[in-house]
PyMOL CGO cylinders between C-alpha atoms (Angstrom):
from pymol import cmd
from pymol.cgo import CYLINDER

trace = [
    CYLINDER, 64.70, 46.35, 134.01, 66.21, 49.88, 134.02, 0.3, 1, 1, 1, 1, 1, 1,
    CYLINDER, 66.21, 49.88, 134.02, 68.51, 50.94, 136.41, 0.3, 1, 1, 1, 1, 1, 1,
    CYLINDER, 68.51, 50.94, 136.41, 67.58, 53.19, 139.42, 0.3, 1, 1, 1, 1, 1, 1,
    CYLINDER, 67.58, 53.19, 139.42, 68.58, 57.00, 138.89, 0.3, 1, 1, 1, 1, 1, 1,
    CYLINDER, 68.58, 57.00, 138.89, 71.38, 57.85, 141.68, 0.3, 1, 1, 1, 1, 1, 1,
    CYLINDER, 71.38, 57.85, 141.68, 69.89, 59.64, 144.84, 0.3, 1, 1, 1, 1, 1, 1,
    CYLINDER, 69.89, 59.64, 144.84, 70.67, 63.23, 145.87, 0.3, 1, 1, 1, 1, 1, 1,
    CYLINDER, 70.67, 63.23, 145.87, 73.20, 62.04, 148.30, 0.3, 1, 1, 1, 1, 1, 1,
    CYLINDER, 73.20, 62.04, 148.30, 75.12, 59.88, 145.31, 0.3, 1, 1, 1, 1, 1, 1,
    CYLINDER, 75.12, 59.88, 145.31, 75.45, 62.72, 143.12, 0.3, 1, 1, 1, 1, 1, 1,
    CYLINDER, 75.45, 62.72, 143.12, 76.26, 65.39, 145.63, 0.3, 1, 1, 1, 1, 1, 1,
    CYLINDER, 76.26, 65.39, 145.63, 77.70, 64.10, 148.97, 0.3, 1, 1, 1, 1, 1, 1,
    CYLINDER, 77.70, 64.10, 148.97, 80.93, 62.49, 149.45, 0.3, 1, 1, 1, 1, 1, 1,
    CYLINDER, 80.93, 62.49, 149.45, 81.38, 59.84, 147.43, 0.3, 1, 1, 1, 1, 1, 1,
    CYLINDER, 81.38, 59.84, 147.43, 78.81, 61.02, 144.73, 0.3, 1, 1, 1, 1, 1, 1,
    CYLINDER, 78.81, 61.02, 144.73, 80.01, 62.10, 141.36, 0.3, 1, 1, 1, 1, 1, 1,
    CYLINDER, 80.01, 62.10, 141.36, 83.42, 63.58, 140.89, 0.3, 1, 1, 1, 1, 1, 1,
    CYLINDER, 83.42, 63.58, 140.89, 85.23, 61.91, 143.73, 0.3, 1, 1, 1, 1, 1, 1,
    CYLINDER, 85.23, 61.91, 143.73, 86.80, 58.99, 142.37, 0.3, 1, 1, 1, 1, 1, 1,
    CYLINDER, 86.80, 58.99, 142.37, 89.94, 60.52, 141.21, 0.3, 1, 1, 1, 1, 1, 1,
    CYLINDER, 89.94, 60.52, 141.21, 89.42, 58.29, 137.46, 0.3, 1, 1, 1, 1, 1, 1,
    CYLINDER, 89.42, 58.29, 137.46, 86.51, 60.74, 136.83, 0.3, 1, 1, 1, 1, 1, 1,
    CYLINDER, 86.51, 60.74, 136.83, 88.71, 63.31, 137.28, 0.3, 1, 1, 1, 1, 1, 1,
    CYLINDER, 88.71, 63.31, 137.28, 91.20, 61.65, 135.08, 0.3, 1, 1, 1, 1, 1, 1,
    CYLINDER, 91.20, 61.65, 135.08, 88.38, 61.39, 132.22, 0.3, 1, 1, 1, 1, 1, 1,
    CYLINDER, 88.38, 61.39, 132.22, 87.61, 65.63, 132.24, 0.3, 1, 1, 1, 1, 1, 1,
    CYLINDER, 87.61, 65.63, 132.24, 91.13, 66.64, 131.70, 0.3, 1, 1, 1, 1, 1, 1,
    CYLINDER, 91.13, 66.64, 131.70, 91.97, 67.84, 128.27, 0.3, 1, 1, 1, 1, 1, 1,
    CYLINDER, 91.97, 67.84, 128.27, 94.23, 66.23, 125.99, 0.3, 1, 1, 1, 1, 1, 1,
    CYLINDER, 94.23, 66.23, 125.99, 96.15, 67.68, 123.06, 0.3, 1, 1, 1, 1, 1, 1,
    CYLINDER, 96.15, 67.68, 123.06, 95.82, 71.34, 124.09, 0.3, 1, 1, 1, 1, 1, 1,
    CYLINDER, 95.82, 71.34, 124.09, 98.66, 72.57, 121.75, 0.3, 1, 1, 1, 1, 1, 1,
    CYLINDER, 98.66, 72.57, 121.75, 95.40, 74.27, 119.77, 0.3, 1, 1, 1, 1, 1, 1,
    CYLINDER, 95.40, 74.27, 119.77, 94.29, 75.99, 122.75, 0.3, 1, 1, 1, 1, 1, 1,
    CYLINDER, 94.29, 75.99, 122.75, 96.95, 78.59, 123.18, 0.3, 1, 1, 1, 1, 1, 1,
    CYLINDER, 96.95, 78.59, 123.18, 95.90, 80.08, 119.62, 0.3, 1, 1, 1, 1, 1, 1,
    CYLINDER, 95.90, 80.08, 119.62, 92.25, 80.23, 120.46, 0.3, 1, 1, 1, 1, 1, 1,
    CYLINDER, 92.25, 80.23, 120.46, 92.97, 81.67, 123.94, 0.3, 1, 1, 1, 1, 1, 1,
    CYLINDER, 92.97, 81.67, 123.94, 95.03, 84.40, 122.49, 0.3, 1, 1, 1, 1, 1, 1,
    CYLINDER, 95.03, 84.40, 122.49, 92.02, 84.69, 119.51, 0.3, 1, 1, 1, 1, 1, 1,
    CYLINDER, 92.02, 84.69, 119.51, 89.25, 85.08, 122.38, 0.3, 1, 1, 1, 1, 1, 1,
    CYLINDER, 89.25, 85.08, 122.38, 91.77, 87.68, 124.32, 0.3, 1, 1, 1, 1, 1, 1,
    CYLINDER, 91.77, 87.68, 124.32, 91.90, 89.93, 121.10, 0.3, 1, 1, 1, 1, 1, 1,
    CYLINDER, 91.90, 89.93, 121.10, 88.34, 89.90, 120.53, 0.3, 1, 1, 1, 1, 1, 1,
    CYLINDER, 88.34, 89.90, 120.53, 87.33, 90.61, 123.89, 0.3, 1, 1, 1, 1, 1, 1,
    CYLINDER, 87.33, 90.61, 123.89, 89.57, 93.27, 123.74, 0.3, 1, 1, 1, 1, 1, 1,
    CYLINDER, 89.57, 93.27, 123.74, 88.39, 94.90, 120.91, 0.3, 1, 1, 1, 1, 1, 1,
    CYLINDER, 88.39, 94.90, 120.91, 84.81, 94.37, 122.65, 0.3, 1, 1, 1, 1, 1, 1,
    CYLINDER, 84.81, 94.37, 122.65, 85.94, 96.00, 125.57, 0.3, 1, 1, 1, 1, 1, 1,
    CYLINDER, 85.94, 96.00, 125.57, 87.54, 98.64, 123.97, 0.3, 1, 1, 1, 1, 1, 1,
    CYLINDER, 87.54, 98.64, 123.97, 83.90, 99.49, 122.06, 0.3, 1, 1, 1, 1, 1, 1,
    CYLINDER, 83.90, 99.49, 122.06, 82.15, 99.59, 124.95, 0.3, 1, 1, 1, 1, 1, 1,
    CYLINDER, 82.15, 99.59, 124.95, 84.54, 101.86, 126.72, 0.3, 1, 1, 1, 1, 1, 1,
    CYLINDER, 84.54, 101.86, 126.72, 84.33, 104.33, 123.87, 0.3, 1, 1, 1, 1, 1, 1,
    CYLINDER, 84.33, 104.33, 123.87, 79.96, 104.01, 124.07, 0.3, 1, 1, 1, 1, 1, 1,
    CYLINDER, 79.96, 104.01, 124.07, 80.21, 104.41, 127.36, 0.3, 1, 1, 1, 1, 1, 1,
    CYLINDER, 80.21, 104.41, 127.36, 82.73, 107.53, 127.17, 0.3, 1, 1, 1, 1, 1, 1,
    CYLINDER, 82.73, 107.53, 127.17, 80.11, 109.11, 124.15, 0.3, 1, 1, 1, 1, 1, 1,
    CYLINDER, 80.11, 109.11, 124.15, 77.12, 108.12, 126.61, 0.3, 1, 1, 1, 1, 1, 1,
    CYLINDER, 77.12, 108.12, 126.61, 78.80, 110.21, 129.62, 0.3, 1, 1, 1, 1, 1, 1,
    CYLINDER, 78.80, 110.21, 129.62, 80.06, 112.94, 127.66, 0.3, 1, 1, 1, 1, 1, 1,
    CYLINDER, 80.06, 112.94, 127.66, 75.77, 113.27, 126.12, 0.3, 1, 1, 1, 1, 1, 1,
    CYLINDER, 75.77, 113.27, 126.12, 74.54, 112.93, 130.11, 0.3, 1, 1, 1, 1, 1, 1,
    CYLINDER, 74.54, 112.93, 130.11, 76.84, 115.96, 131.21, 0.3, 1, 1, 1, 1, 1, 1,
    CYLINDER, 76.84, 115.96, 131.21, 76.16, 118.06, 127.81, 0.3, 1, 1, 1, 1, 1, 1,
    CYLINDER, 76.16, 118.06, 127.81, 72.29, 117.42, 128.95, 0.3, 1, 1, 1, 1, 1, 1,
    CYLINDER, 72.29, 117.42, 128.95, 72.93, 118.18, 132.37, 0.3, 1, 1, 1, 1, 1, 1,
    CYLINDER, 72.93, 118.18, 132.37, 74.59, 121.31, 131.84, 0.3, 1, 1, 1, 1, 1, 1,
    CYLINDER, 74.59, 121.31, 131.84, 71.64, 122.16, 129.36, 0.3, 1, 1, 1, 1, 1, 1,
    CYLINDER, 71.64, 122.16, 129.36, 69.01, 121.22, 131.35, 0.3, 1, 1, 1, 1, 1, 1,
    CYLINDER, 69.01, 121.22, 131.35, 70.25, 123.05, 134.19, 0.3, 1, 1, 1, 1, 1, 1,
    CYLINDER, 70.25, 123.05, 134.19, 70.72, 126.55, 132.19, 0.3, 1, 1, 1, 1, 1, 1,
    CYLINDER, 70.72, 126.55, 132.19, 67.14, 125.92, 130.64, 0.3, 1, 1, 1, 1, 1, 1,
    CYLINDER, 67.14, 125.92, 130.64, 66.03, 126.26, 134.91, 0.3, 1, 1, 1, 1, 1, 1,
    CYLINDER, 66.03, 126.26, 134.91, 68.15, 128.98, 135.36, 0.3, 1, 1, 1, 1, 1, 1,
    CYLINDER, 68.15, 128.98, 135.36, 66.83, 131.00, 132.73, 0.3, 1, 1, 1, 1, 1, 1,
    CYLINDER, 66.83, 131.00, 132.73, 63.06, 130.04, 133.49, 0.3, 1, 1, 1, 1, 1, 1,
    CYLINDER, 63.06, 130.04, 133.49, 63.64, 131.15, 137.14, 0.3, 1, 1, 1, 1, 1, 1,
    CYLINDER, 63.64, 131.15, 137.14, 65.31, 134.69, 136.14, 0.3, 1, 1, 1, 1, 1, 1,
    CYLINDER, 65.31, 134.69, 136.14, 62.23, 134.96, 134.12, 0.3, 1, 1, 1, 1, 1, 1,
    CYLINDER, 62.23, 134.96, 134.12, 59.56, 134.52, 136.92, 0.3, 1, 1, 1, 1, 1, 1,
    CYLINDER, 59.56, 134.52, 136.92, 61.65, 136.52, 139.54, 0.3, 1, 1, 1, 1, 1, 1,
    CYLINDER, 61.65, 136.52, 139.54, 62.24, 139.45, 137.13, 0.3, 1, 1, 1, 1, 1, 1,
    CYLINDER, 62.24, 139.45, 137.13, 58.52, 139.92, 136.34, 0.3, 1, 1, 1, 1, 1, 1,
]
cmd.load_cgo(trace, "trace")
């Protein structure tokens, strides 16, 4: 017959999964000699992505600033037209 599923207490309470030091030993990485190169590649990729995001944010902020300035000038002109008549 099939084995019963572990209870909530077995999974999350004390003495559950991960409480045994052997379990931690099985989760450790072995042979991490290539992980340094992977990490460097990921950092460079993330850095390039961050630079692109910063540039896009700067362009977007400049567009908002410019649009706001134009909008305020338009509103001032409309107000002056209305009051000068």
